[in-house]
C-alpha positions as CSV (number, residue, x, y, z in Angstrom):
1,M,-10.0,-21.6,-3.5
2,V,-12.3,-22.7,-0.6
3,V,-10.9,-25.1,2.1
4,V,-13.4,-27.4,3.8
5,S,-12.5,-30.4,5.4
6,D,-16.3,-31.5,6.3
7,G,-18.0,-33.0,2.6
8,V,-21.3,-32.0,3.0
9,A,-20.3,-28.2,4.3
10,R,-18.0,-28.2,1.2
11,R,-20.0,-28.7,-1.4
12,A,-22.6,-25.8,0.4
13,M,-19.7,-23.6,0.2
14,V,-19.1,-24.1,-3.4
15,A,-22.9,-23.8,-4.2
16,E,-22.6,-20.5,-2.4
17,F,-19.7,-19.2,-4.4
18,G,-22.2,-20.4,-7.4
19,R,-23.2,-16.6,-8.2
20,Y,-19.3,-15.9,-8.9
21,E,-18.7,-18.3,-11.8
22,G,-19.6,-16.1,-14.4
23,D,-16.3,-14.1,-13.9
24,Y,-13.7,-16.3,-11.3
25,R,-13.8,-19.8,-11.3
26,V,-14.4,-22.1,-8.1
27,E,-12.3,-24.3,-6.7
28,A,-12.8,-26.6,-2.9
29,V,-10.2,-28.8,-1.7
30,S,-10.6,-30.7,1.9
31,D,-7.2,-30.4,3.9
32,G,-4.7,-26.9,4.0
33,D,-1.9,-29.2,2.5
34,A,-3.8,-29.6,-0.9
35,A,-5.3,-25.7,-0.8
36,L,-0.9,-25.0,-0.9
37,V,-0.2,-27.1,-3.3
38,R,-2.9,-26.1,-5.7
39,L,-2.2,-23.0,-4.6
40,G,1.3,-23.1,-6.2
41,E,0.2,-24.5,-8.8
42,L,-2.4,-22.0,-10.3
43,R,0.3,-19.4,-9.4
44,S,2.6,-21.2,-11.6
45,S,0.3,-22.0,-14.6
46,G,0.3,-17.8,-14.2
47,D,-3.7,-17.9,-12.6
48,A,-4.1,-14.8,-10.3
49,V,-5.7,-16.2,-7.2
50,A,-8.5,-13.7,-5.8
51,M,-9.2,-15.1,-2.6
52,V,-8.5,-18.2,-0.2
53,V,-11.7,-19.0,1.7
54,A,-10.4,-21.7,4.6
55,D,-12.7,-22.8,7.5
56,L,-11.6,-22.6,10.7
57,A,-12.8,-26.2,12.3
58,M,-10.1,-28.3,10.1
59,D,-8.0,-30.6,11.8
60,P,-5.5,-31.3,11.8
61,V,-4.4,-27.7,10.5
62,D,-7.1,-25.2,11.1
63,G,-8.2,-22.2,8.6
64,V,-5.8,-19.7,10.7
65,E,-2.8,-22.2,10.0
66,V,-3.5,-22.8,5.9
67,L,-4.4,-19.1,5.6
68,S,-1.1,-17.7,7.7
69,R,0.8,-19.4,4.7
70,V,-0.7,-18.3,1.9
71,R,1.0,-14.9,2.0
72,A,4.4,-16.7,1.4
73,V,2.7,-18.3,-2.1
74,S,0.5,-15.6,-3.4
75,P,1.3,-12.6,-1.5
76,T,-1.9,-11.0,-3.2
77,T,-4.6,-13.4,-2.5
78,K,-7.2,-12.2,0.4
79,R,-7.3,-14.6,3.2
80,I,-10.9,-15.1,4.2
81,L,-12.0,-17.0,7.3
82,L,-15.2,-19.0,7.6
83,L,-16.4,-19.2,11.3
84,D,-19.4,-21.0,12.7
85,W,-21.8,-19.3,14.5
86,G,-21.0,-19.7,18.8
87,L,-16.9,-20.3,18.7
88,R,-15.6,-22.6,21.0
89,P,-13.2,-20.8,23.8
90,D,-10.2,-22.3,21.6
91,Q,-11.6,-21.4,18.6
92,M,-11.9,-17.8,19.8
93,D,-8.4,-17.9,20.8
94,A,-7.5,-18.9,17.3
95,V,-9.1,-15.7,16.1
96,G,-7.9,-13.6,18.4
97,R,-4.1,-14.5,17.4
98,A,-5.3,-14.6,14.2
99,A,-6.4,-10.8,14.1
100,T,-3.3,-9.6,16.5
101,L,-0.6,-11.2,13.8
102,G,-3.0,-10.0,10.7
103,L,-3.3,-13.5,9.6
104,V,-6.0,-13.0,7.7
105,D,-7.9,-10.3,5.8
106,S,-11.0,-10.6,7.0
107,F,-13.3,-13.0,9.3
108,L,-16.9,-14.7,8.3
109,T,-19.9,-16.5,9.8
110,K,-20.8,-19.2,7.4
111,P,-24.1,-17.9,5.8
112,T,-27.3,-19.9,7.8
113,G,-29.6,-19.6,4.6
114,P,-30.7,-18.4,1.0
115,R,-29.1,-14.7,-0.1
116,D,-27.4,-14.4,2.9
117,E,-26.3,-10.5,1.7
118,E,-24.3,-9.8,4.4
119,F,-22.1,-12.6,3.8
120,H,-22.0,-11.6,-0.1
121,G,-21.8,-7.9,0.6
122,A,-18.3,-8.5,2.1
123,I,-16.9,-11.3,-0.1
124,T,-17.9,-8.7,-2.8
125,G,-16.0,-5.8,-0.9
126,S,-12.5,-8.3,-0.4
127,L,-12.8,-8.9,-4.2
128,G,-12.9,-5.1,-4.9
129,D,-9.8,-4.7,-2.7
130,W,-8.1,-7.6,-4.5
131,A,-9.0,-6.1,-7.8
132,W,-6.6,-3.0,-6.6
133,T,-3.5,-4.8,-6.6
134,T,-3.9,-6.8,-9.3
135,T,-3.2,-5.9,-13.2
136,P,-7.1,-4.6,-14.0
137,L,-8.7,-6.0,-17.2
138,V,-10.5,-3.8,-18.0
139,E,-8.4,-0.4,-19.0
140,A,-10.1,2.9,-18.7
141,V,-6.5,4.5,-19.7
142,K,-3.8,3.0,-21.1
143,V,-0.3,4.9,-20.9
144,V,2.2,4.2,-23.3
145,V,5.6,5.1,-22.8
146,D,9.0,5.1,-24.1
147,S,10.9,4.6,-20.6
148,D,10.7,2.8,-17.6
149,R,11.1,6.0,-15.7
150,G,9.9,10.1,-15.7
151,R,7.1,11.2,-16.6
152,G,4.8,8.4,-17.7
153,G,5.4,7.0,-14.2
154,E,4.1,10.4,-12.8
155,I,1.0,10.0,-14.9
156,R,0.4,6.1,-13.5
157,D,0.8,7.4,-9.9
158,L,-1.6,10.0,-11.0
159,L,-4.2,7.9,-12.5
160,E,-3.9,5.2,-9.5
161,R,-4.7,8.2,-6.6
162,L,-7.6,8.6,-9.1
163,G,-9.1,5.2,-8.6
164,V,-8.5,4.9,-12.7
165,P,-8.0,1.7,-13.6
166,T,-4.7,2.0,-16.1
167,G,-1.9,-0.3,-18.6
168,V,0.9,0.9,-19.1
169,Y,2.5,-0.5,-22.2
170,P,6.0,0.1,-24.2
171,A,6.0,2.5,-27.2
172,E,7.3,-0.4,-29.0
173,S,4.7,-3.3,-28.2
174,A,1.6,-3.3,-30.9
175,I,-0.7,-1.6,-28.6
176,G,1.7,1.0,-27.8
177,R,1.9,1.1,-31.6
178,A,-1.4,1.8,-32.4
179,I,-2.4,4.2,-30.1
180,A,0.6,6.1,-31.0
181,S,-0.3,6.3,-34.3
182,T,-3.3,8.0,-33.9
183,A,-1.8,10.7,-31.5
184,G,-0.4,12.5,-35.2
185,P,2.9,13.0,-36.6
186,S,4.4,14.5,-34.3
187,V,3.9,12.4,-31.1
188,A,5.8,13.0,-27.6
189,Y,5.8,10.6,-25.2
190,P,4.1,9.9,-23.1
191,V,0.6,9.0,-25.0
192,V,-2.2,8.7,-22.9
193,E,-5.3,7.0,-24.3
194,V,-8.4,7.7,-21.8
195,M,-11.6,5.8,-22.6
196,G,-10.6,4.2,-26.3
197,E,-11.2,8.2,-27.7
198,T,-9.3,11.0,-26.3
199,V,-5.3,10.6,-27.0
200,L,-3.1,12.9,-25.3
201,S,0.3,13.2,-26.1
202,D,3.0,14.1,-23.3
203,P,0.2,16.1,-21.6
204,T,0.1,18.1,-18.3
205,N,-1.9,16.3,-15.1
206,R,-4.2,19.3,-15.8
207,Q,-5.1,17.7,-19.5
208,V,-5.4,14.1,-17.6
209,A,-7.8,15.3,-14.8
210,A,-9.9,17.4,-18.0
211,A,-10.3,14.2,-19.7
212,F,-12.2,13.1,-16.6
213,G,-14.2,16.4,-15.8
214,A,-12.3,17.3,-12.9
215,V,-11.6,20.8,-14.0
216,V,-13.7,24.1,-13.0
217,D,-14.2,27.3,-14.7
218,V,-13.6,29.3,-11.7
219,T,-13.6,32.6,-13.0
220,D,-17.5,33.0,-13.1
221,T,-18.6,32.2,-9.3
222,V,-18.0,33.5,-6.3
223,F,-18.6,30.4,-3.9
224,D,-19.2,30.5,-0.3
225,L,-17.0,28.2,0.7
226,A,-13.4,26.7,-1.6
227,V,-11.3,24.0,0.3
228,V,-7.7,24.5,-0.5
229,G,-7.0,20.3,-0.5
230,A,-8.4,17.8,-1.2
231,G,-7.3,14.8,1.8
232,P,-9.7,13.8,4.6
233,A,-9.7,17.2,5.8
234,G,-11.0,19.0,3.2
235,L,-13.5,16.1,1.6
236,G,-15.0,16.0,5.0
237,A,-15.9,19.6,5.0
238,A,-17.3,19.5,1.5
239,V,-19.3,16.6,2.0
240,Y,-21.0,18.2,4.5
241,A,-21.2,21.9,2.9
242,A,-22.6,20.9,0.1
243,S,-25.0,19.1,1.4
244,E,-26.1,21.9,3.6
245,G,-26.4,24.2,0.3
246,L,-22.9,25.9,0.3
247,S,-21.3,26.3,-2.7
248,T,-18.5,24.9,-2.4
249,L,-15.0,24.1,-4.6
250,I,-12.5,22.0,-3.8
251,V,-9.0,23.0,-5.2
252,E,-6.5,20.3,-5.4
253,A,-2.7,20.3,-6.6
254,E,-2.4,16.7,-7.1
255,A,-5.2,13.8,-6.2
256,F,-7.9,13.3,-3.6
257,G,-7.1,11.6,-0.8
258,G,-4.0,13.2,0.8
259,Q,-1.2,11.5,2.5
260,A,-4.0,9.1,3.4
261,G,-4.5,8.7,-0.2
262,T,-1.3,6.9,-1.0
263,S,-2.3,4.6,2.0
264,S,-2.0,0.6,1.1
265,M,-4.3,0.1,3.7
266,I,-5.9,2.1,6.6
267,R,-6.2,-0.7,9.6
268,N,-8.1,2.0,12.2
269,Y,-10.5,3.8,10.5
270,L,-14.2,3.8,12.3
271,G,-16.3,1.4,10.1
272,F,-13.9,-0.4,8.3
273,P,-13.3,-3.5,10.7
274,D,-11.3,-4.6,7.7
275,G,-9.5,-1.8,7.0
276,I,-10.2,0.1,4.0
277,I,-7.3,0.9,0.8
278,G,-6.3,4.9,1.1
279,R,-7.6,5.6,-2.7
280,Q,-11.1,4.2,-2.3
281,L,-11.7,6.0,0.7
282,G,-10.5,9.3,-1.0
283,R,-12.4,8.2,-4.0
284,R,-16.1,7.6,-2.2
285,A,-14.9,10.8,-0.4
286,I,-14.7,12.8,-3.5
287,L,-17.9,11.4,-5.1
288,Q,-19.7,11.9,-1.7
289,A,-18.8,15.3,-2.0
290,T,-19.5,16.1,-5.9
291,R,-22.9,14.3,-5.9
292,F,-24.1,16.8,-3.1
293,G,-22.8,19.0,-6.1
294,A,-19.4,20.4,-4.6
295,A,-16.8,21.5,-7.4
296,L,-13.9,19.8,-7.9
297,D,-10.8,20.9,-9.7
298,L,-7.9,19.4,-10.2
299,A,-4.3,19.6,-11.0
300,R,-4.3,23.6,-9.9
301,S,-2.1,24.9,-7.2
302,V,-3.6,27.8,-4.7
303,T,-0.3,30.2,-4.6
304,A,-1.7,33.3,-3.2
305,L,-4.5,33.9,-1.2
306,E,-5.6,37.8,-1.0
307,V,-7.3,38.6,2.1
308,S,-10.6,40.7,1.1
309,A,-13.8,40.8,0.3
310,P,-14.4,38.4,-1.0
311,L,-11.8,36.5,-0.5
312,R,-9.2,36.3,-3.5
313,L,-6.5,32.6,-4.5
314,E,-4.9,33.0,-7.0
315,L,-4.0,29.9,-8.7
316,S,-0.8,28.0,-10.4
317,D,-2.0,29.2,-14.1
318,G,-2.7,32.4,-13.1
319,A,-6.5,32.2,-12.8
320,V,-8.2,33.6,-10.2
321,A,-11.0,31.9,-7.8
322,T,-13.2,33.9,-5.3
323,A,-15.3,32.7,-2.1
324,H,-16.8,34.6,0.9
325,S,-15.0,31.9,3.1
326,V,-12.0,29.4,2.8
327,L,-11.3,26.4,4.2
328,L,-7.3,25.5,4.9
329,A,-7.0,21.7,4.3
330,C,-3.5,22.0,2.2
331,G,-2.4,19.2,4.8
332,V,1.5,18.2,4.5
333,A,4.5,16.9,2.6
334,Y,6.8,14.4,3.7
335,R,10.1,15.7,5.1
336,R,13.2,15.2,2.5
337,L,15.7,13.2,3.0
338,G,18.5,15.4,2.4
339,V,21.2,13.5,1.1
340,P,21.9,14.8,-2.1
341,S,23.2,11.2,-4.0
342,V,19.4,10.3,-2.9
343,E,17.6,12.5,-3.8
344,G,19.1,12.7,-7.4
345,L,17.7,9.3,-7.7
346,V,14.1,10.8,-6.9
347,G,11.5,8.1,-9.4
348,A,14.0,5.8,-10.5
349,G,13.7,3.7,-7.0
350,V,13.2,6.8,-4.9
351,F,10.1,7.5,-3.5
352,Y,8.4,9.9,-1.1
353,G,5.2,8.4,0.3
354,A,4.0,4.7,-0.2
355,A,2.4,4.8,-3.6
356,T,1.5,1.2,-3.9
357,S,1.9,1.5,-7.8
358,H,5.1,0.6,-7.3
359,A,5.4,-2.4,-5.6
360,R,4.1,-4.8,-7.9
361,A,7.5,-3.6,-9.7
362,L,9.5,-4.2,-7.0
363,A,8.6,-8.7,-6.6
364,G,11.3,-10.5,-5.5
365,R,13.6,-7.2,-4.8
366,Q,14.7,-5.5,-1.3
367,V,13.7,-2.5,-0.7
368,V,13.6,0.1,2.2
369,V,11.3,1.9,4.1
370,A,12.5,5.4,5.7
371,G,10.4,6.1,8.7
372,A,8.2,4.2,11.7
373,G,4.9,6.0,11.6
374,N,1.6,4.4,10.7
375,S,2.2,5.5,7.2
376,G,5.7,3.9,6.9
377,G,4.1,0.4,9.0
378,Q,1.6,0.1,6.5
379,A,3.7,1.0,3.6
380,A,6.2,-2.1,4.7
381,L,3.3,-4.6,5.6
382,H,1.8,-4.1,2.2
383,L,5.5,-4.1,0.5
384,A,6.5,-7.3,1.8
385,R,3.7,-9.4,0.6
386,Y,5.9,-8.6,-2.9
387,A,9.6,-7.8,-2.2
388,S,12.0,-10.6,-1.2
389,R,13.5,-8.7,2.2
390,V,11.8,-5.0,3.2
391,T,13.8,-3.2,5.8
392,I,12.8,-0.4,8.0
393,V,15.1,2.5,9.0
394,T,14.1,4.6,11.8
395,R,15.8,7.2,14.2
396,G,14.1,6.1,16.8
397,A,15.0,3.7,19.2
398,A,11.9,1.1,18.2
399,L,9.1,1.5,16.4
400,A,6.0,1.7,19.2
401,E,8.0,5.3,20.3
402,T,6.0,6.3,16.9
403,M,3.8,3.6,15.5
404,S,0.0,1.9,16.7
405,A,0.3,-1.0,18.7
406,Y,-1.5,-3.5,16.1
407,L,0.8,-2.7,13.7
408,V,4.0,-2.7,15.5
409,T,2.3,-6.8,16.5
410,E,2.1,-7.5,12.6
411,I,5.7,-6.1,11.7
412,E,7.8,-7.9,14.7
413,A,5.5,-11.2,13.2
414,N,6.5,-10.9,9.6
415,R,9.7,-12.8,8.8
416,S,10.2,-10.6,5.5
417,I,10.7,-7.1,7.2
418,D,14.1,-6.6,9.7
419,V,13.8,-3.0,11.7
420,R,16.8,-0.6,11.8
421,P,16.7,1.5,15.0
422,D,18.7,3.6,15.8
423,T,19.7,4.5,12.4
424,D,19.9,7.4,9.1
425,V,20.3,6.9,5.3
426,V,23.4,8.5,4.3
427,D,24.3,7.6,0.7
428,G,23.2,5.7,-2.5
429,G,23.5,5.4,-5.6
430,G,22.9,3.2,-9.0
431,D,23.8,2.7,-12.8
432,G,20.9,5.7,-13.5
433,I,18.7,3.8,-10.6
434,L,18.4,3.0,-7.5
435,E,20.7,-0.5,-6.7
436,W,22.2,0.3,-3.4
437,L,22.1,2.3,0.5
438,E,24.4,3.0,2.8
439,I,23.3,3.3,6.2
440,T,25.1,4.5,9.6
441,N,23.9,3.8,13.5
442,R,23.3,6.3,15.4
443,V,24.5,5.2,18.5
444,T,27.6,2.8,17.6
445,G,28.6,5.0,14.5
446,E,28.6,1.8,12.2
447,R,27.9,2.2,8.3
448,S,26.8,-0.5,6.2
449,R,25.4,-1.3,2.9
450,L,22.4,-2.4,1.8
451,T,21.6,-3.8,-1.8
452,A,18.1,-1.7,-2.3
453,S,15.9,-1.5,-5.7
454,G,13.5,0.7,-3.3
455,L,13.1,3.3,-1.0
456,F,10.4,4.8,0.1
457,V,10.6,7.8,2.5
458,L,7.4,8.6,5.1
459,I,9.7,10.2,8.0
460,G,7.7,13.0,9.3
461,S,5.9,16.1,7.9
462,E,7.0,19.7,6.5
463,T,3.7,22.2,5.7
464,R,3.1,23.7,2.6
465,T,2.1,27.2,3.6
466,G,4.7,29.8,2.1
467,W,2.1,31.4,-0.1
468,L,-0.1,32.4,2.8
469,P,-0.2,36.1,3.9
470,T,1.6,37.7,6.6
471,V,-1.7,38.0,8.2
472,I,-2.7,34.1,8.8
473,Q,-0.6,33.3,11.5
474,R,1.5,30.0,11.7
475,D,4.4,28.6,14.6
476,D,7.5,28.4,13.9
477,H,7.4,25.4,12.0
478,G,4.7,26.8,9.4
479,F,1.9,25.1,10.9
480,V,-1.5,27.3,11.2
481,L,-3.0,28.6,14.4
482,T,-6.3,28.5,14.8
483,G,-8.6,30.0,17.7
484,T,-7.1,30.7,21.0
485,D,-3.6,29.5,19.9
486,I,-3.7,32.6,17.6
487,D,-2.4,36.6,19.2
488,L,-5.5,37.7,20.0
489,A,-4.4,41.2,20.5
490,R,-3.9,41.2,16.6
491,W,-7.6,40.0,16.8
492,P,-9.4,42.7,14.1
493,L,-13.3,41.7,15.5
494,D,-15.7,42.2,18.6
495,R,-16.1,38.2,18.6
496,S,-13.8,35.8,19.6
497,P,-12.4,33.8,16.9
498,F,-14.0,30.4,16.2
499,A,-12.4,27.1,17.1
500,L,-10.5,26.6,13.6
501,E,-10.6,30.0,12.6
502,T,-7.2,31.5,11.6
503,S,-6.3,35.0,12.4
504,A,-8.2,36.1,9.1
505,P,-11.5,36.3,9.7
506,G,-13.3,33.7,7.6
507,V,-10.3,32.0,6.7
508,F,-10.5,28.3,8.8
509,A,-7.8,25.5,8.6
510,A,-8.1,22.0,9.5
511,G,-6.3,18.6,9.6
512,D,-2.8,18.5,9.4
513,V,-1.7,21.9,8.2
514,R,-3.3,22.8,11.5
515,A,-1.0,23.2,14.6
516,N,-1.4,21.5,17.2
517,G,-4.2,19.0,15.8
518,V,-3.9,15.0,16.2
519,K,-2.5,13.6,13.2
520,R,-5.2,10.8,12.2
521,V,-7.5,10.3,9.1
522,A,-10.2,10.2,11.5
523,A,-9.2,13.7,13.3
524,A,-9.2,15.3,9.9
525,V,-11.8,14.4,8.7
526,G,-13.8,15.3,12.1
527,E,-12.2,18.7,12.1
528,G,-13.5,19.1,8.1
529,A,-16.6,18.5,9.6
530,I,-17.3,20.9,12.4
531,S,-15.8,23.3,10.7
532,V,-18.9,23.9,8.5
533,P,-21.1,24.9,10.9
534,M,-18.5,28.0,12.2
535,I,-18.4,28.8,8.6
536,H,-22.0,28.9,8.7
537,H,-22.1,31.1,11.5
538,Y,-19.4,33.2,9.5
539,L,-21.2,33.6,6.6
540,T,-24.4,34.3,8.1
541,N,-23.1,37.2,10.4
542,R,-20.2,38.6,8.3
């Protein structure tokens, strides 16, 4: 929808959007009130509205005010503010306010000539982002389930993190019955149909990954580098290592992207001024790494590391991968709440992490986010597009203690989000699915009950390094020590350890798993990248 008051300019913008009419219907209105009325009509009729493009220079209600009201009517619609070349000071104030409060998704200067591909590149990118938030029209995978919970939801989450457009169908639906009939007489749910051809009955994650070619036979190759974990650090290392000719294996137990891959929007990563969805960043990185020749092995975890020549990685299915060097980039897991009644509802309204696939199902419901880091803030803002009320529960006295300022500002400006400081979740329950939570104030001791259909827990991190041999030194919390942080009296070589090298020569660590690291996506990518010259040096002189 194009919102421009000047008739000549409005017709020019409609013509500019003509290239999209093969897939989208383009409508134009002259003012904000008409735009919101029409938007409501479209939503009521079941039409998905991908984008509202509004001119800043409108009277009496400017484009910022129009777009700030769009989200309440259509939560997933992308909001694009059109700017003229050479903004006036009063317009710059409006743009600054919109950026600070998150009232718009993108700012674009109006196209000034034919084939303004910079403008259209930004439009296409925004449409691509919008497509991640709506039901896909083209489904690469169809999942047939006989229950709203359980294994079907796990497979859907896995496929979403892999960036695979997926449809979910009840077993009793026409599509569900048709797919299940091809699975044979002993069908077991969920049934997964891949690309209209391969049909899998109650598959493991490994079998789903294999259907997309994301598994590797590791038995016949000694790799130059084995990367444990496909989060930002592991993928950063894999891209640089593979591009420089090192034979590189990436082993990932779940899905690429790590914790960053579950983020609904990463706003502070260099080079993406409008932000980037976590799974998009992970997908782009894995495509980049594999294009350079890295081998990706999904849905199989590393259970042991033998420090030998070459290094041996024992995998969860009994296979053994060998490599001359190893990078530990296995990240961290979200800390558990430890409340038995709540833990019993994991997967039934209680989720660890910010899996965006659950947000649409919570439309009009009340949800709770436990945790006040950046991941919690992003989760709350994303859920607020759908839920009637989002409550952030944090043990700290204020969000600013642990959350970036830009997120705090947006949350404070969002009327759908309530913040409960100094608070713990102490109980929860429901009839087989989460219906309520009980919280307590850590200062006053006051207890209260919240109606809640969803709880997303993002309360800090715990390492998953118990499988490492004792020769690899860790701190009291299990984070891996590197460089000068290790006990140098036990270092076996004449040379000093490299900055990212562990106490076992040839084994390196990067990202969140490393002690004293900076817990940011950019820092993880950077550590992964700078580990490669050290690995090169080690391989040359080992």
